[in-house]
N, C-alpha and C positions, 0 to 999 in steps of 0.2 A: 697791142696786148695789153691787158689791164691786170694791175697789182693791187692787191686790197691789204689794208693793215688795220688791225682792229687795236683798241686801246680801252682803258677805263675799268679794266675788272681790278679785283682785289679781294681783300677778307672784310666781309661786314657781318655784323650781329644780326640774328634774326629780326624782321621788322625794318631793317635798314634799306637803304636805296643806293642804287648804282646807275651812271648813265654811261653805256657802251658807246662807242664811236668806231665807225667803219669808214675810212678813208681811202677812196679809189685814186689812182694815178695811171699815166699812160694814156692808152687810148680809150676815153671814157664817152666818147660822144655817141656810142653806141649803146651803152647802158640803159637798160629799160627797168627790168626788176632787180632788186637786190634783197636776198633774203637772209634770216638770221637762224642759225641752227644752233643745237647745244649737244655735247657728248658728256654725260656724266658718268663717273667711276662706275663701271660694271653694266652701263646703259648703253642702247643703241641710240643712234642719232637720231635727235628728235627737232621736228619743225619748230620754231618759234615765231616768227613774224616776217612778212614780206611788204615791200613797199614799191609802187612802180613809179615811175617818172611822172606821171599824171596824179600821182597822189593816191592812188587807189591802194587800199591796205587790208591786209588779213592777218589776224592775230590767233594762235592756237588757242583752243577753247580752254586749255589747262591753264592759262595765264593771262587771258585777255582782260580780266578785271585788275591786273596789276601791272601790266606793261603797256607802253605806247611806243610807237614807232614814228620817225619823221625823218626828213631828208632835207638837206640845203643843197640844192643842186649848183648853185654857186660856188660851193666849197667842195662837190664832190663828194659829199659826207653823209652817211646814214647813222642816225642816233636810235638807241634803244633805251627807253627809260623803263629802269624796273624798280617797283615800289613793294613794298610789303614782302621783302625777300624771306624765303623760307629755306631750311636746311636741303631740302629736295632740289631747289634750285642751283645746287653746287654744280659746277660742269664747265667745261671749256667752250666758250662761245664763240662762233666765227660766223662770217658774213661770206655769201657766196653771189656771184652773177655768172649766169651761165655756167661754164665748166671750171671757173675761177673761183678759188676760195682762199681766204687768207690763213694764217697760222692760229689765229683765236686768241682770245684773253680769258684768263681762268678767273672765274668767280667763285669764292668760297664763303658759304654761309654758315657761321658757325659761332658759338658764344664762348 
């Protein structure tokens, strides 16, 4: 069984940057894809980015010019680097692999 724990969120001003981390523990040997989603206030869940074990990447069109996703397989960690943050990026960001998801980390973009 896999557990996922996110971190790195916080309060940031518009235009700022954050790097989110998703650390996997437990039986991580079968992890292939790790996805990031976000849930903003009053909004439906939104796909943000995905990375596979072999480095294949997909990023949502709405954020692709501001986000990068990477992974360190040795550390069982996936990173989401977010730049030029906007108030509409405010959301709980969580990672998921298969049916397992973490609790998420809150990102608030406000002046």
